[in-house]
N, C-alpha and C positions, 0 to 999 in steps of 0.2 A: 483441655481448655474449660475453665469454669463457666457454667451456664448462668448468665446475669439477667436473663429474662425474669420478670416478677412471677412469683408463685400465684397461680390463678385459682381462686375459689368461686364456684358458681352456686348460687342459691336457686333451687328448682323445686317444682311441685305443681299440683293442680291449683286452680284459681282459689283465692280467698282463704288460704291457710295461714297467712301471716308472714309471707316471704319478705315483703317490703319492710315490715316492722322489725324483722330479724336483721335485715340488711342495715337499716338505720342504727340499730343497737350495736352492731359490730363495727360500723364506721364512726360511731359516737357522735352522729349529727343527723338532723332530719334531711336526708338527701333524696330519698324516694318518697313519692306521695303515698300516704296511707289512707284508705277509705273503706267503708263497709261494702261499697259497690264491687261485685266480683269483676275480675278482668281489668282492674284499674291500671296495672302496669302492662305496657305493650312492647315498647322497645327494650333493649338490654341497657340497663343503667349500671355504670361502673364507677368505682371510687377506690382510693387507697385506704387500707385499714392497717392497724398496727396491734402488736401484742404487748404485753406488759414489759417484756424485756427489750422493747424498741424495734424488734424485727417487723418488717412490713410485708404485706401481700396485697394482691389486687383482687377486689371483691366485685362480683357481678350479680345483679338482681335481674331475673328473667320474668317474662310474662307467664301467667298460669298455663300449664300444659293441658289443653282441652282437646282430647281426641275426637270429641263429638262436633266441634266447631266446623261448619262447612262454609261459612261466609269468608270473604276475602281477608278481613282483618284478623279473625281468630286463626285462620290458616297461616297468615304471615307471622303472627305472634308465636305460633307453635314452631314454625321453621326457624325463627331466630333463637328460640329457647333451645331447640335441638342442636343448632350450630354452636351455641355457647357451651352446652354440656359436652360436646365432642372436643372442645378446646380446653376443658378444665383439667387442672391437676388434682382437684378434689371437688366433689359435688356434695352440697348439703341438701339432702332430699327432705323437704319440710312437709309434715302432715299436720292436720288439726287433731291434737290429742283428745279434744272434747267430743269429737265425732267418731273416733276410731278409724279403722281402715275402710276406705270406700273404693269402689271400682276404679275411680280416677287415680287414686294413689298407686294401685297395682299397675296400671298402665304406665304411669310416670316411672315407677321402679323398673319396669321392663325396659323402658327406653334407656335409662341410665346403665342398666346391666348390659344391654346390647352395644352401647357405646364403649364399654370396656373401661370406664373411668372409676377411680377409687371413690367410694361413697360412704358417708355416715348419714344415718337417719336422725332427723330432729323432730321430736314430737312437741309441737308448740301448744301454748295455752294450757299447760299443766296446772296453772293456778286455779282453774275452774273445777268445781266439784265433780262434774260429769267426766273429767279427764282421767279419773282414777285407773280405768282399764285401758285407756288409749295408748299409754306408753308400752304396756305389756303387749298389746296387739301389734305394735310397730315392728316387733321382732319377726312377725310373720312375713315381712317383705324380703327376708333372706339376707340381710346385710349384717356384718359382724359387730357394728357399733350403733347404739341407739342412745340419744341424749334427750332427756325431758327438760324443756325450758319454757319460760314465759318471756317472750321478747318484750311484751308491754311492761312487765314489772321487773325485768332484769334478774330473773331466776334461772340458774343453771348456765348462764352465759359464760362465766369464767371457765367452767368445765369444757364447754364447747371450744372456747379459745385455746385451751390446753390441747385439745385434740387436733386443732389446726396447726398448732405449734409443733406437735410431734410429727405430723406429715411434712411440715416445712423442713424440719431437721433432716428427715429421711430423704428428702428430695435432693440434698446436696446444695441447696441454695440458701442455707441458713447462715452461712458465714459471710463476712463483709468481702467485697471485691478486693483483689490483690492490689497493693499499692503500685502507682505508676513507676516505671524505671527511673532510677536516680539520675541517669544521664540526660533525661529529657529536659529541655528548657522550661521556663515558667509556662504553665498551661495558659492558653489564651482564654480569657473569660468569655463564656458563651453568652450570646444575647438572650435575654429573658424570654420565656414563653409568652405569646400573645393570646389572650383569651378573647374569643369572638363569640358574641351572642347573636344567633340568627333569630331575628324577631319579626313580627308582623301580624296582620290579621289572619284569621283561619283561611286555609285553602288557597294561599297565594304562592305556594311552592317552596316553603322553607325546607322541608325534608328532602325534596327533590334537589334543591341546591346543595345541601349537605352531602347527599349521595353523589352528585356530580363532582364535587370537590374531592371526595374520597376515592372516586372511581369504582365504587361498589355499592350494593344495596344494603347500607348499614341501618338506615332509618326506614320505618314502614311508611309507604306512600299510598294514599287512597284519595278518591274523589270525595269521600265523606269528610266534611269539615270537622275539625277537632280530633283527628286521628292521633296526633301526638299529644301525650299528657305529661309524662315526666320530661324534664330537661335532660337531654342525653349528651354526655361529653364524649368527644373523640379526639385523639391527638393525631396530628399530621405534620409532616415536614415538607417545606417547599421554599425554593429560593434561598436555601441556607438558613431559614428561620423555622422555629417550631411554633405551631399554632394549636390551640385547643378550641375545637368547634363545639358549640353548645346549641343544639336544636331545641327550641322551646315551643310550648303550646301557643296556638293562635290567641291573640288578645282581642276580645270584642269589647264594645262599649259596656260600661258597668251595668247599665239598665238591661242589656240583652244577654248578660252572662248568666247561665243557669246556675242554680244553687248546687252546693255540694262539690262534686268531683271537679267540675269546670272551674269553680272559684279557686280551689286549691292549685290547679294547673296554672291559672293566670297569676296568682300570687307568686308562685315559684318562678314564672317567666319574668315578672318584674324584678324579683330578687336577683335573677341572673344578669339582668341589665346593670344592676348596681355593682355586681361582682366582676363584670367584664372590663376589658380595655377598650374594645371597639364594638359597637353594635352594627350589625349588618341588617338594615331595615329592608325587608323584601316587600315590594309593592307590585300589585298585579297590573302590568302595563296594558293588558287587554281591557281592563275596566277603568283605568285612570286613577289618579290619586284621590283619596277620600279624607274626610275629617278625622277618621280613626287612625289613618296613617300619620297624620299630623300629631295626634295625641300620643302615639307611641314614640314618635321622634321627640316629643316634648319630655317624655320620661327619660330618654337618653340624655337630652340637654340638661335637664334638672339634676341628673346624677353626675354631670360633668364628663360624660364619656364621648369618645370619638364616634363618628357616625359616617357610614357609607350607605348611600341609597342605591339599592339593587332593584332595578325594574325588570322583573321576570316576565316570561311569556311574551317577550318582544316579537317573537316570530308570529304569534297570533295577531298582535296589534298591527304589525307591518302589513300582514295580508289584508287587513280590513281597510288599509289606506285612509285612516281617519285623521292623519296628520303626520308631519315629519318628526324626526328625532328632536329637532330644536323646539317644535311645538310642545312635545311631551315634557321636555326639560323645563320649558317656561311654565307649563301647567303645574309641574311639581314644585317649582320655586314659588309659584303663587299660592299653592295650598300649604306649603311649609316654609314661609318666608324667613323664619329664624334659623333655618338650616341651609341657607344659600351657600354657605361655605363648604357643604358636604359634597364630595364627588358623586356623580351619578353614572351608574353603569347600566347599559341596556343589554340584557342577556336572555338566553333561553336555557334553563336547566335541562329541559327535555332533549334539545339537540346539541347542547354543549357550547353554543355560540356565546362568546364573551366570558365564559366561566373562568378561563385561565387568568383573567385580569383581576379577579376578586381578591385573592390572597395578597397579591403584590400591592394593590391599592390599600388594603387593610393594614399591611405592614408600614406603608408610607404614612397613613393617618396615625398609627400608634407612635411612630417617630415624631410626628408633628405635635402630638399631645405632650411630649417631653422636651420640646424645643425651648431653648433659652436665648434671650437677646442680651448681650453685655450691656451693662448700665450706661457706659459712654455712648454706645451706638444708639441705645434706646432714647437717650435724651437729645441726641442729634436729630433723630427722626421726629420726635414729638415736641421737643422744646420750642423750636421756632413757631410751629403750627399753633401751639397753645399760647404762645406769647402774642402772636399776631391776632389771634381770635380767642380770647379767654373763654373757657367753657362756662356754660350756665348751669345752675343747679335746678332741681325740680321746682324750687320756689321762684325761679326766674332771676336770681342774683348771680353775678359773675364771681368766679373763683380765680385767685392768683395761684398758679401752680409753680412751685419752686423746683421740683424735679420729679422724675418718674422712675420707679424701680419694679423689677419683676420679683414677685414674692413667692411664686410657686409654679408647679407644672402638674399636668394631668388632672384638671385642665390648666393651661397657662393662666396665671393670675398676675395682675399688675396693680400697683398702688400709685395714685397721684397724690404726692405730698403737697398739700395746699394750705391756704391761709385759714381755712376752717373745714370741719368735717360735715359735709352735706351730700346727700345723694345727687348724682348728676341727672339732668333732664335726659329722657330716653334718646332724644335725637343727638345729644352730645356724646352719650355713651356709644351710639352707633358710629358717629364720626371718628371717635378715637379708635374704636375697633377696626374700622376700615383702614385707618392709618397704620395700625399694627399689622394688619394682613398684607398691606402693600410692602411693608418692610421685611417680612419673612414669610415662609410658607407655613401657614397655620390651617391649611385646608383640612376639613374633616373634624376639627376640634373646636369646641366652644372656647370662648375667652371670657375671663372674669375681670372686671375693672372696679376698683374701690377707691374711695377718696379717704385720705388720712390727714389729720391735722399735724402740722410740724411740731415736734416736741421741743421743749425748751422755751426760750423767750419768743413771744409772739409779736408779730408786727402790729403796731397800734392802728386802729381804724381811723378813717378821716375825722369822725366825730371826736374820738379821743385826742387826736392831734390838735383840733380846734380848741378843745377845753384846756389842753396843756398850754397853748399859746396865750389864751386869755388870762390864765392864772399867772403865767410868767410876766405878762404885760402889767398886771395889777401889782405884782410884787416888785417890779422894776420901778 
């Protein structure tokens, strides 16, 4: 039976040798954070990469292997890098060619050798003058292949891709999967993958939630705020649906965000909100909702994304007996009034309480984001209400609405085709949104409402009709 699991290539090495730069160059996009600060990558970041002939493989970027790190976070980074190396079909052992072989490189090489995984050495930064001898020294590590590259300037990368391609061919996974048997009926179209961005302030339990959903310690968890830096993708299947979980860095207020590394992490976290289908906003229930929680929810709303409010650490909040679940929900609705449509889940990632409901709720919200209301039903729901009470514009004038149409999904968008094009008063927009939410399940998704002027002949205004009557009377 042909092995259809993706060929797995792991980028490894000591800190600050350019692993993330090489990772980004191989996947042809800026996926991992690159910074001069050593130890920037902590969790294992994965993405699909492809060769020139269209064949693909799975590429993983690991944190710097630091044998001297004794603190909790360096030790956890080392453990995850080691686990990734052991699961690799090919290891790219990266060294800094401009520095030559250092003790940390020898330790990393020994780890790869003890893991028994195929390995090629990548001497990075060969564009620098001082790297002239670094590539030659790389042979001292004892592996049969050494490639000199510059990930920053795309030097030698094609040769490295060629080496990966040769290993991929030798693995027996280079060919396309066999075609499905002819006697099978039409394959049932699978539901698309749902991308979930796990977002929130630092230290609210985002990584703990990801680990609880996966049932394993995939993301590094620490009491130190800002432990997560890269946005880490992980696929999971539940309830017949496939999800992609993205654990992001904590987002602090712009004024409190440190320069450099943290800024890059926050920018990437906000980018992942824009790319997701549903944002899981994790709130610390033991502290209560804050203005920054509202700001992050605002990012999701502005991007038109589905939203689930996940109140973590509810076990701690309940022990304090500072209020009931209804009290907390009311406080959350008060702090984030524009997200009253979002479902609220009270959970404890630590104990597992309520975690089983998260993916099911996220799938429901993703479905609601794509919900459509037939035009006939839409006009039955809104037509009479808008005739009985004509909506007012922001300028205070009334609009005559001819009909309503749904113009889009994700998020659901509706157009009021009216006598003129003017923005609605915010209270009218809220009234119409409430009518829509009463007519169909749009929980968790924002709704967009726009006013459009009817094309073709316009209905004359009262002033125009009066002028016409006077002219007709004079001519008669």
